[in-house]
Biopython code that builds the backbone (N, CA, C, O; Angstrom):
import numpy as np
from Bio.PDB.StructureBuilder import StructureBuilder

atoms = [
    (1, "MET", "N", (54.628, 109.452, 71.802)),
    (1, "MET", "CA", (54.269, 109.592, 73.209)),
    (1, "MET", "C", (53.373, 110.804, 73.446)),
    (1, "MET", "O", (52.345, 110.701, 74.115)),
    (2, "LEU", "N", (53.768, 111.955, 72.892)),
    (2, "LEU", "CA", (52.981, 113.176, 73.062)),
    (2, "LEU", "C", (51.620, 113.046, 72.394)),
    (2, "LEU", "O", (50.622, 113.561, 72.898)),
    (3, "SER", "N", (51.582, 112.350, 71.246)),
    (3, "SER", "CA", (50.295, 112.164, 70.563)),
    (3, "SER", "C", (49.359, 111.289, 71.402)),
    (3, "SER", "O", (48.143, 111.483, 71.377)),
    (4, "ASN", "N", (49.917, 110.328, 72.143)),
    (4, "ASN", "CA", (49.096, 109.504, 73.034)),
    (4, "ASN", "C", (48.470, 110.361, 74.137)),
    (4, "ASN", "O", (47.281, 110.242, 74.434)),
    (5, "ILE", "N", (49.291, 111.222, 74.733)),
    (5, "ILE", "CA", (48.791, 112.103, 75.804)),
    (5, "ILE", "C", (47.717, 113.026, 75.256)),
    (5, "ILE", "O", (46.675, 113.216, 75.883)),
    (6, "PHE", "N", (47.971, 113.606, 74.075)),
    (6, "PHE", "CA", (47.016, 114.530, 73.473)),
    (6, "PHE", "C", (45.688, 113.825, 73.191)),
    (6, "PHE", "O", (44.622, 114.401, 73.410)),
    (7, "PHE", "N", (45.747, 112.586, 72.707)),
    (7, "PHE", "CA", (44.518, 111.829, 72.452)),
    (7, "PHE", "C", (43.704, 111.670, 73.733)),
    (7, "PHE", "O", (42.501, 111.929, 73.743)),
    (8, "TYR", "N", (44.355, 111.248, 74.803)),
    (8, "TYR", "CA", (43.617, 110.986, 76.038)),
    (8, "TYR", "C", (43.156, 112.258, 76.738)),
    (8, "TYR", "O", (42.136, 112.243, 77.427)),
    (9, "VAL", "N", (43.880, 113.348, 76.575)),
    (9, "VAL", "CA", (43.409, 114.637, 77.105)),
    (9, "VAL", "C", (42.125, 115.038, 76.386)),
    (9, "VAL", "O", (41.174, 115.501, 77.015)),
    (10, "GLN", "N", (42.103, 114.862, 75.080)),
    (10, "GLN", "CA", (40.883, 115.169, 74.316)),
    (10, "GLN", "C", (39.748, 114.232, 74.720)),
    (10, "GLN", "O", (38.603, 114.661, 74.856)),
    (11, "TRP", "N", (40.063, 112.966, 74.910)),
    (11, "TRP", "CA", (39.061, 111.966, 75.283)),
    (11, "TRP", "C", (38.405, 112.347, 76.612)),
    (11, "TRP", "O", (37.184, 112.276, 76.753)),
    (12, "ILE", "N", (39.222, 112.749, 77.579)),
    (12, "ILE", "CA", (38.698, 113.169, 78.886)),
    (12, "ILE", "C", (37.897, 114.460, 78.744)),
    (12, "ILE", "O", (36.854, 114.611, 79.379)),
    (13, "PHE", "N", (38.372, 115.389, 77.919)),
    (13, "PHE", "CA", (37.663, 116.650, 77.697)),
    (13, "PHE", "C", (36.261, 116.395, 77.131)),
    (13, "PHE", "O", (35.298, 117.034, 77.554)),
    (14, "ILE", "N", (36.144, 115.476, 76.190)),
    (14, "ILE", "CA", (34.842, 115.136, 75.604)),
    (14, "ILE", "C", (33.897, 114.639, 76.700)),
    (14, "ILE", "O", (32.745, 115.069, 76.767)),
    (15, "GLY", "N", (34.371, 113.752, 77.544)),
    (15, "GLY", "CA", (33.553, 113.260, 78.656)),
    (15, "GLY", "C", (33.205, 114.360, 79.627)),
    (15, "GLY", "O", (32.080, 114.403, 80.124)),
    (16, "PHE", "N", (34.139, 115.255, 79.916)),
    (16, "PHE", "CA", (33.904, 116.372, 80.835)),
    (16, "PHE", "C", (32.806, 117.300, 80.309)),
    (16, "PHE", "O", (31.906, 117.681, 81.058)),
    (17, "VAL", "N", (32.874, 117.658, 79.041)),
    (17, "VAL", "CA", (31.856, 118.543, 78.470)),
    (17, "VAL", "C", (30.492, 117.865, 78.498)),
    (17, "VAL", "O", (29.480, 118.521, 78.742)),
    (18, "SER", "N", (30.456, 116.581, 78.253)),
    (18, "SER", "CA", (29.188, 115.853, 78.334)),
    (18, "SER", "C", (28.625, 115.896, 79.753)),
    (18, "SER", "O", (27.414, 116.008, 79.940)),
    (19, "CYS", "N", (29.496, 115.807, 80.741)),
    (19, "CYS", "CA", (29.052, 115.903, 82.138)),
    (19, "CYS", "C", (28.513, 117.287, 82.460)),
    (19, "CYS", "O", (27.499, 117.411, 83.146)),
    (20, "VAL", "N", (29.177, 118.328, 81.974)),
    (20, "VAL", "CA", (28.693, 119.699, 82.183)),
    (20, "VAL", "C", (27.329, 119.870, 81.531)),
    (20, "VAL", "O", (26.422, 120.451, 82.126)),
    (21, "ASP", "N", (27.182, 119.369, 80.318)),
    (21, "ASP", "CA", (25.914, 119.447, 79.601)),
    (21, "ASP", "C", (24.809, 118.736, 80.373)),
    (21, "ASP", "O", (23.699, 119.252, 80.500)),
    (22, "MET", "N", (25.117, 117.557, 80.885)),
    (22, "MET", "CA", (24.128, 116.801, 81.646)),
    (22, "MET", "C", (23.778, 117.502, 82.963)),
    (22, "MET", "O", (22.612, 117.549, 83.354)),
    (23, "TYR", "N", (24.783, 118.039, 83.636)),
    (23, "TYR", "CA", (24.542, 118.783, 84.879)),
    (23, "TYR", "C", (23.585, 119.948, 84.633)),
    (23, "TYR", "O", (22.612, 120.128, 85.365)),
    (24, "LEU", "N", (23.867, 120.726, 83.607)),
    (24, "LEU", "CA", (23.008, 121.883, 83.322)),
    (24, "LEU", "C", (21.599, 121.451, 82.929)),
    (24, "LEU", "O", (20.620, 122.101, 83.294)),
    (25, "ALA", "N", (21.502, 120.357, 82.186)),
    (25, "ALA", "CA", (20.181, 119.860, 81.791)),
    (25, "ALA", "C", (19.368, 119.438, 83.010)),
    (25, "ALA", "O", (18.167, 119.700, 83.080)),
    (26, "ILE", "N", (20.012, 118.792, 83.956)),
    (26, "ILE", "CA", (19.306, 118.383, 85.180)),
    (26, "ILE", "C", (18.987, 119.599, 86.039)),
    (26, "ILE", "O", (17.896, 119.699, 86.601)),
    (27, "LYS", "N", (19.932, 120.515, 86.140)),
    (27, "LYS", "CA", (19.731, 121.728, 86.926)),
    (27, "LYS", "C", (18.558, 122.552, 86.380)),
    (27, "LYS", "O", (17.802, 123.146, 87.148)),
    (28, "LEU", "N", (18.415, 122.583, 85.064)),
    (28, "LEU", "CA", (17.370, 123.380, 84.406)),
    (28, "LEU", "C", (16.190, 122.519, 83.954)),
    (28, "LEU", "O", (15.447, 122.898, 83.050)),
    (29, "ARG", "N", (16.027, 121.364, 84.587)),
    (29, "ARG", "CA", (15.023, 120.396, 84.121)),
    (29, "ARG", "C", (13.607, 120.953, 84.043)),
    (29, "ARG", "O", (12.816, 120.512, 83.209)),
    (30, "ASP", "N", (13.278, 121.915, 84.897)),
    (30, "ASP", "CA", (11.921, 122.473, 84.871)),
    (30, "ASP", "C", (11.664, 123.295, 83.616)),
    (30, "ASP", "O", (10.514, 123.462, 83.208)),
    (31, "ARG", "N", (12.718, 123.804, 83.006)),
    (31, "ARG", "CA", (12.573, 124.632, 81.798)),
    (31, "ARG", "C", (13.249, 124.018, 80.588)),
    (31, "ARG", "O", (13.297, 124.641, 79.528)),
    (32, "LEU", "N", (13.768, 122.816, 80.723)),
    (32, "LEU", "CA", (14.582, 122.230, 79.659)),
    (32, "LEU", "C", (13.802, 122.050, 78.364)),
    (32, "LEU", "O", (14.361, 122.239, 77.284)),
    (33, "TYR", "N", (12.539, 121.694, 78.445)),
    (33, "TYR", "CA", (11.776, 121.480, 77.213)),
    (33, "TYR", "C", (11.769, 122.745, 76.366)),
    (33, "TYR", "O", (11.915, 122.677, 75.145)),
    (34, "GLU", "N", (11.600, 123.907, 77.010)),
    (34, "GLU", "CA", (11.572, 125.167, 76.267)),
    (34, "GLU", "C", (12.974, 125.564, 75.785)),
    (34, "GLU", "O", (13.117, 126.164, 74.720)),
    (35, "LEU", "N", (14.005, 125.231, 76.568)),
    (35, "LEU", "CA", (15.378, 125.636, 76.245)),
    (35, "LEU", "C", (16.057, 124.704, 75.245)),
    (35, "LEU", "O", (16.951, 125.130, 74.515)),
    (36, "GLU", "N", (15.649, 123.455, 75.203)),
    (36, "GLU", "CA", (16.317, 122.444, 74.372)),
    (36, "GLU", "C", (16.110, 122.748, 72.888)),
    (36, "GLU", "O", (14.980, 122.898, 72.425)),
    (37, "LEU", "N", (17.215, 122.835, 72.156)),
    (37, "LEU", "CA", (17.152, 123.116, 70.718)),
    (37, "LEU", "C", (17.090, 121.837, 69.884)),
    (37, "LEU", "O", (16.679, 121.869, 68.724)),
    (38, "ASN", "N", (17.493, 120.724, 70.470)),
    (38, "ASN", "CA", (17.518, 119.450, 69.762)),
    (38, "ASN", "C", (16.105, 118.868, 69.706)),
    (38, "ASN", "O", (15.517, 118.566, 70.745)),
    (39, "PRO", "N", (15.555, 118.707, 68.488)),
    (39, "PRO", "CA", (14.188, 118.166, 68.395)),
    (39, "PRO", "C", (14.061, 116.741, 68.938)),
    (39, "PRO", "O", (13.003, 116.364, 69.442)),
    (40, "VAL", "N", (15.125, 115.954, 68.839)),
    (40, "VAL", "CA", (15.087, 114.600, 69.389)),
    (40, "VAL", "C", (15.033, 114.666, 70.913)),
    (40, "VAL", "O", (14.300, 113.905, 71.545)),
    (41, "GLY", "N", (15.801, 115.568, 71.496)),
    (41, "GLY", "CA", (15.758, 115.763, 72.948)),
    (41, "GLY", "C", (14.374, 116.193, 73.413)),
    (41, "GLY", "O", (13.864, 115.691, 74.415)),
    (42, "ARG", "N", (13.775, 117.114, 72.691)),
    (42, "ARG", "CA", (12.416, 117.563, 73.041)),
    (42, "ARG", "C", (11.420, 116.411, 72.927)),
    (42, "ARG", "O", (10.522, 116.277, 73.759)),
    (43, "LEU", "N", (11.577, 115.590, 71.910)),
    (43, "LEU", "CA", (10.696, 114.439, 71.738)),
    (43, "LEU", "C", (10.838, 113.471, 72.904)),
    (43, "LEU", "O", (9.841, 112.975, 73.427)),
    (44, "LEU", "N", (12.084, 113.199, 73.315)),
    (44, "LEU", "CA", (12.315, 112.276, 74.432)),
    (44, "LEU", "C", (11.739, 112.835, 75.733)),
    (44, "LEU", "O", (11.197, 112.083, 76.542)),
    (45, "ILE", "N", (11.852, 114.127, 75.933)),
    (45, "ILE", "CA", (11.261, 114.744, 77.133)),
    (45, "ILE", "C", (9.746, 114.622, 77.092)),
    (45, "ILE", "O", (9.123, 114.329, 78.112)),
    (46, "SER", "N", (9.153, 114.840, 75.943)),
    (46, "SER", "CA", (7.688, 114.721, 75.851)),
    (46, "SER", "C", (7.236, 113.273, 76.033)),
    (46, "SER", "O", (6.186, 113.027, 76.627)),
    (47, "TRP", "N", (8.021, 112.303, 75.526)),
    (47, "TRP", "CA", (7.688, 110.887, 75.719)),
    (47, "TRP", "C", (7.742, 110.499, 77.190)),
    (47, "TRP", "O", (7.055, 109.572, 77.618)),
    (48, "ASP", "N", (8.559, 111.209, 77.963)),
    (48, "ASP", "CA", (8.731, 110.903, 79.390)),
    (48, "ASP", "C", (7.886, 111.836, 80.260)),
    (48, "ASP", "O", (8.227, 112.111, 81.411)),
    (49, "SER", "N", (6.790, 112.312, 79.695)),
    (49, "SER", "CA", (5.823, 113.168, 80.418)),
    (49, "SER", "C", (6.475, 114.417, 81.020)),
    (49, "SER", "O", (6.139, 114.823, 82.132)),
    (50, "GLY", "N", (7.407, 115.022, 80.279)),
    (50, "GLY", "CA", (8.044, 116.247, 80.739)),
    (50, "GLY", "C", (9.264, 116.041, 81.620)),
    (50, "GLY", "O", (9.917, 117.011, 82.004)),
    (51, "ASP", "N", (9.582, 114.795, 81.948)),
    (51, "ASP", "CA", (10.755, 114.509, 82.775)),
    (51, "ASP", "C", (11.987, 114.388, 81.872)),
    (51, "ASP", "O", (11.865, 114.058, 80.692)),
    (52, "VAL", "N", (13.159, 114.652, 82.424)),
    (52, "VAL", "CA", (14.397, 114.593, 81.637)),
    (52, "VAL", "C", (15.133, 113.267, 81.788)),
    (52, "VAL", "O", (16.182, 113.083, 81.171)),
    (53, "ALA", "N", (14.625, 112.350, 82.578)),
    (53, "ALA", "CA", (15.343, 111.104, 82.885)),
    (53, "ALA", "C", (15.664, 110.289, 81.632)),
    (53, "ALA", "O", (16.801, 109.850, 81.461)),
    (54, "LEU", "N", (14.691, 110.084, 80.764)),
    (54, "LEU", "CA", (14.920, 109.305, 79.547)),
    (54, "LEU", "C", (15.967, 109.988, 78.664)),
    (54, "LEU", "O", (16.885, 109.338, 78.163)),
    (55, "PHE", "N", (15.825, 111.281, 78.482)),
    (55, "PHE", "CA", (16.753, 112.056, 77.680)),
    (55, "PHE", "C", (18.167, 111.974, 78.250)),
    (55, "PHE", "O", (19.122, 111.751, 77.507)),
    (56, "MET", "N", (18.304, 112.153, 79.556)),
    (56, "MET", "CA", (19.632, 112.118, 80.181)),
    (56, "MET", "C", (20.245, 110.722, 80.126)),
    (56, "MET", "O", (21.450, 110.573, 79.918)),
    (57, "GLY", "N", (19.411, 109.703, 80.313)),
    (57, "GLY", "CA", (19.908, 108.329, 80.229)),
    (57, "GLY", "C", (20.440, 108.003, 78.848)),
    (57, "GLY", "O", (21.511, 107.412, 78.715)),
    (58, "LEU", "N", (19.701, 108.385, 77.821)),
    (58, "LEU", "CA", (20.142, 108.124, 76.455)),
    (58, "LEU", "C", (21.335, 108.995, 76.072)),
    (58, "LEU", "O", (22.208, 108.563, 75.318)),
    (59, "LYS", "N", (21.371, 110.209, 76.587)),
    (59, "LYS", "CA", (22.517, 111.092, 76.335)),
    (59, "LYS", "C", (23.780, 110.491, 76.954)),
    (59, "LYS", "O", (24.845, 110.509, 76.337)),
    (60, "CYS", "N", (23.663, 109.968, 78.155)),
    (60, "CYS", "CA", (24.799, 109.320, 78.829)),
    (60, "CYS", "C", (25.242, 108.079, 78.057)),
    (60, "CYS", "O", (26.437, 107.857, 77.864)),
    (61, "ALA", "N", (24.289, 107.282, 77.623)),
    (61, "ALA", "CA", (24.616, 106.084, 76.852)),
    (61, "ALA", "C", (25.302, 106.463, 75.541)),
    (61, "ALA", "O", (26.246, 105.793, 75.122)),
    (62, "GLY", "N", (24.840, 107.521, 74.896)),
    (62, "GLY", "CA", (25.452, 107.987, 73.653)),
    (62, "GLY", "C", (26.891, 108.435, 73.865)),
    (62, "GLY", "O", (27.768, 108.147, 73.051)),
    (63, "THR", "N", (27.124, 109.137, 74.959)),
    (63, "THR", "CA", (28.486, 109.579, 75.268)),
    (63, "THR", "C", (29.394, 108.372, 75.496)),
    (63, "THR", "O", (30.523, 108.341, 75.006)),
    (64, "CYS", "N", (28.907, 107.389, 76.232)),
    (64, "CYS", "CA", (29.702, 106.168, 76.470)),
    (64, "CYS", "C", (30.008, 105.454, 75.158)),
    (64, "CYS", "O", (31.121, 104.966, 74.961)),
    (65, "LEU", "N", (29.033, 105.392, 74.266)),
    (65, "LEU", "CA", (29.257, 104.744, 72.970)),
    (65, "LEU", "C", (30.306, 105.492, 72.152)),
    (65, "LEU", "O", (31.182, 104.868, 71.553)),
    (66, "VAL", "N", (30.226, 106.818, 72.123)),
    (66, "VAL", "CA", (31.192, 107.608, 71.364)),
    (66, "VAL", "C", (32.594, 107.439, 71.943)),
    (66, "VAL", "O", (33.553, 107.238, 71.197)),
    (67, "LEU", "N", (32.720, 107.520, 73.265)),
    (67, "LEU", "CA", (34.032, 107.355, 73.884)),
    (67, "LEU", "C", (34.588, 105.951, 73.639)),
    (67, "LEU", "O", (35.784, 105.791, 73.398)),
    (68, "GLY", "N", (33.734, 104.947, 73.698)),
    (68, "GLY", "CA", (34.161, 103.580, 73.394)),
    (68, "GLY", "C", (34.573, 103.427, 71.941)),
    (68, "GLY", "O", (35.569, 102.770, 71.639)),
    (69, "PHE", "N", (33.804, 104.034, 71.037)),
    (69, "PHE", "CA", (34.130, 103.997, 69.609)),
    (69, "PHE", "C", (35.488, 104.638, 69.349)),
    (69, "PHE", "O", (36.283, 104.128, 68.559)),
    (70, "LEU", "N", (35.748, 105.759, 70.017)),
    (70, "LEU", "CA", (37.040, 106.433, 69.842)),
    (70, "LEU", "C", (38.203, 105.536, 70.273)),
    (70, "LEU", "O", (39.243, 105.501, 69.615)),
    (71, "LEU", "N", (38.022, 104.821, 71.369)),
    (71, "LEU", "CA", (39.073, 103.893, 71.814)),
    (71, "LEU", "C", (39.246, 102.730, 70.838)),
    (71, "LEU", "O", (40.362, 102.285, 70.572)),
    (72, "LEU", "N", (38.130, 102.251, 70.317)),
    (72, "LEU", "CA", (38.187, 101.151, 69.349)),
    (72, "LEU", "C", (38.916, 101.577, 68.077)),
    (72, "LEU", "O", (39.771, 100.849, 67.573)),
    (73, "VAL", "N", (38.576, 102.753, 67.562)),
    (73, "VAL", "CA", (39.253, 103.260, 66.372)),
    (73, "VAL", "C", (40.739, 103.450, 66.661)),
    (73, "VAL", "O", (41.582, 103.181, 65.804)),
    (74, "ARG", "N", (41.058, 103.914, 67.868)),
    (74, "ARG", "CA", (42.463, 104.122, 68.252)),
    (74, "ARG", "C", (43.245, 102.808, 68.191)),
    (74, "ARG", "O", (44.403, 102.791, 67.774)),
    (75, "CYS", "N", (42.618, 101.723, 68.602)),
    (75, "CYS", "CA", (43.298, 100.414, 68.555)),
    (75, "CYS", "C", (43.562, 99.977, 67.117)),
    (75, "CYS", "O", (44.564, 99.314, 66.846)),
    (76, "LYS", "N", (42.685, 100.337, 66.208)),
    (76, "LYS", "CA", (42.789, 99.883, 64.816)),
    (76, "LYS", "C", (43.636, 100.812, 63.945)),
    (76, "LYS", "O", (44.394, 100.355, 63.089)),
    (77, "ASN", "N", (43.495, 102.143, 64.176)),
    (77, "ASN", "CA", (44.149, 103.098, 63.290)),
    (77, "ASN", "C", (44.396, 104.401, 64.051)),
    (77, "ASN", "O", (43.505, 105.245, 64.150)),
    (78, "LYS", "N", (45.600, 104.560, 64.583)),
    (78, "LYS", "CA", (45.909, 105.729, 65.414)),
    (78, "LYS", "C", (45.796, 107.031, 64.635)),
    (78, "LYS", "O", (45.314, 108.029, 65.172)),
    (79, "LYS", "N", (46.231, 107.040, 63.383)),
    (79, "LYS", "CA", (46.180, 108.270, 62.585)),
    (79, "LYS", "C", (44.730, 108.716, 62.385)),
    (79, "LYS", "O", (44.410, 109.894, 62.547)),
    (80, "LEU", "N", (43.867, 107.783, 62.037)),
    (80, "LEU", "CA", (42.452, 108.100, 61.844)),
    (80, "LEU", "C", (41.813, 108.535, 63.159)),
    (80, "LEU", "O", (40.978, 109.440, 63.173)),
    (81, "SER", "N", (42.194, 107.902, 64.250)),
    (81, "SER", "CA", (41.602, 108.248, 65.545)),
    (81, "SER", "C", (41.915, 109.688, 65.932)),
    (81, "SER", "O", (41.089, 110.355, 66.556)),
    (82, "HIS", "N", (43.100, 110.174, 65.570)),
    (82, "HIS", "CA", (43.452, 111.561, 65.882)),
    (82, "HIS", "C", (42.588, 112.535, 65.099)),
    (82, "HIS", "O", (42.189, 113.574, 65.625)),
    (83, "ARG", "N", (42.301, 112.211, 63.865)),
    (83, "ARG", "CA", (41.439, 113.076, 63.043)),
    (83, "ARG", "C", (40.016, 113.101, 63.591)),
    (83, "ARG", "O", (39.399, 114.161, 63.701)),
    (84, "ILE", "N", (39.506, 111.928, 63.931)),
    (84, "ILE", "CA", (38.130, 111.846, 64.428)),
    (84, "ILE", "C", (37.997, 112.551, 65.768)),
    (84, "ILE", "O", (37.081, 113.351, 65.961)),
    (85, "ILE", "N", (38.902, 112.262, 66.695)),
    (85, "ILE", "CA", (38.781, 112.843, 68.030)),
    (85, "ILE", "C", (38.964, 114.364, 67.987)),
    (85, "ILE", "O", (38.368, 115.081, 68.790)),
    (86, "PHE", "N", (39.778, 114.854, 67.062)),
    (86, "PHE", "CA", (39.934, 116.297, 66.938)),
    (86, "PHE", "C", (38.612, 116.940, 66.533)),
    (86, "PHE", "O", (38.240, 117.980, 67.075)),
    (87, "GLY", "N", (37.898, 116.332, 65.584)),
    (87, "GLY", "CA", (36.594, 116.853, 65.171)),
    (87, "GLY", "C", (35.587, 116.844, 66.308)),
    (87, "GLY", "O", (34.860, 117.817, 66.506)),
    (88, "VAL", "N", (35.542, 115.756, 67.050)),
    (88, "VAL", "CA", (34.620, 115.657, 68.182)),
    (88, "VAL", "C", (34.996, 116.676, 69.260)),
    (88, "VAL", "O", (34.116, 117.284, 69.871)),
    (89, "THR", "N", (36.283, 116.864, 69.493)),
    (89, "THR", "CA", (36.753, 117.817, 70.495)),
    (89, "THR", "C", (36.353, 119.242, 70.119)),
    (89, "THR", "O", (35.909, 120.008, 70.974)),
    (90, "VAL", "N", (36.507, 119.597, 68.856)),
    (90, "VAL", "CA", (36.104, 120.939, 68.406)),
    (90, "VAL", "C", (34.608, 121.132, 68.618)),
    (90, "VAL", "O", (34.176, 122.181, 69.097)),
    (91, "PHE", "N", (33.823, 120.129, 68.265)),
    (91, "PHE", "CA", (32.374, 120.222, 68.466)),
    (91, "PHE", "C", (32.051, 120.404, 69.953)),
    (91, "PHE", "O", (31.223, 121.243, 70.309)),
    (92, "GLN", "N", (32.698, 119.627, 70.813)),
    (92, "GLN", "CA", (32.448, 119.726, 72.257)),
    (92, "GLN", "C", (32.894, 121.083, 72.806)),
    (92, "GLN", "O", (32.249, 121.635, 73.698)),
    (93, "LEU", "N", (33.983, 121.612, 72.281)),
    (93, "LEU", "CA", (34.439, 122.935, 72.709)),
    (93, "LEU", "C", (33.409, 124.000, 72.352)),
    (93, "LEU", "O", (33.106, 124.871, 73.168)),
    (94, "LEU", "N", (32.873, 123.935, 71.145)),
    (94, "LEU", "CA", (31.822, 124.871, 70.738)),
    (94, "LEU", "C", (30.578, 124.708, 71.610)),
    (94, "LEU", "O", (29.949, 125.695, 71.989)),
    (95, "LEU", "N", (30.230, 123.472, 71.922)),
    (95, "LEU", "CA", (29.086, 123.219, 72.805)),
    (95, "LEU", "C", (29.340, 123.815, 74.184)),
    (95, "LEU", "O", (28.441, 124.427, 74.759)),
    (96, "LEU", "N", (30.530, 123.652, 74.720)),
    (96, "LEU", "CA", (30.855, 124.190, 76.038)),
    (96, "LEU", "C", (30.759, 125.729, 76.042)),
    (96, "LEU", "O", (30.228, 126.320, 76.982)),
    (97, "VAL", "N", (31.269, 126.356, 75.001)),
    (97, "VAL", "CA", (31.167, 127.818, 74.902)),
    (97, "VAL", "C", (29.707, 128.235, 74.856)),
    (97, "VAL", "O", (29.315, 129.190, 75.526)),
    (98, "TYR", "N", (28.898, 127.532, 74.077)),
    (98, "TYR", "CA", (27.469, 127.838, 73.999)),
    (98, "TYR", "C", (26.776, 127.656, 75.349)),
    (98, "TYR", "O", (25.985, 128.503, 75.764)),
    (99, "LEU", "N", (27.074, 126.556, 76.026)),
    (99, "LEU", "CA", (26.440, 126.290, 77.314)),
    (99, "LEU", "C", (26.819, 127.334, 78.365)),
    (99, "LEU", "O", (25.968, 127.769, 79.141)),
    (100, "LEU", "N", (28.066, 127.729, 78.393)),
    (100, "LEU", "CA", (28.529, 128.675, 79.404)),
    (100, "LEU", "C", (28.134, 130.109, 79.078)),
    (100, "LEU", "O", (28.090, 130.957, 79.969)),
    (101, "ALA", "N", (27.844, 130.388, 77.797)),
    (101, "ALA", "CA", (27.420, 131.727, 77.411)),
    (101, "ALA", "C", (25.951, 131.961, 77.750)),
    (101, "ALA", "O", (25.527, 133.101, 77.945)),
    (102, "GLY", "N", (25.181, 130.886, 77.820)),
    (102, "GLY", "CA", (23.740, 131.013, 78.045)),
    (102, "GLY", "C", (23.368, 130.950, 79.439)),
    (102, "GLY", "O", (22.185, 131.044, 79.767)),
]
sb = StructureBuilder()
sb.init_structure("model")
sb.init_model(0)
sb.init_chain("A")
sb.init_seg("    ")
for serial, (resi, resn, name, xyz) in enumerate(atoms, 1):
    if name == "N":
        sb.init_residue(resn, " ", resi, " ")
    sb.init_atom(name, np.array(xyz, "f"), 0.0, 1.0, " ", f" {name:<3s}", serial, name[0])
structure = sb.get_structure()
């Protein structure tokens, strides 16, 4: 029971950090190309003539895919899903610290 709660708390946290990341990207859209460290993100911004819409749309779709994948893995193998979601949660926590520090 507790492991179920812990899984879903992490799942929500991953989505929350993605929302914070997207909010900041939209808020800083005028300078995002210079601030963005991800070369794929910079490429998507340049493909969209300096706008962040394409980048944000694909980032949102990627987050939905990851969250869906986590639920799918959970249905098939709960033990494996806990290992995977823990890794993703740690990555998102580091991203949140980086975003809030800058």
